[in-house]
C-alpha positions, 0 to 999 in steps of 0.5 A: 508509486508516489506519496500523493497517490498513496494518500489518494488510495487511502482516502478512496472508498474504491477497491484499488488493486496495489501490488508489492513484489507481485502480491496483491496488498492493502495499504494500511497507512503512510508512515511518518517518514513519508517514504514507506507505507504499512501494507498487508496481503489481501486475504486471511493473513493480516501480517503487516510489513513496512515497505518503500512506496516506490516499490508499490505498483497500482494495477 
């Protein structure tokens, strides 16, 4: 995924499925470095991780 698509997803009201390492995640924010994003798993766990946006896959 690229920076522009991450920005589009963040500003969209649609439920856009994104996966990281095969797990469905929510993108919380694009980090200031422009190369990583903060995400958390969909579901009850709210543990957040910083991941490379190139590793995010839109389903």
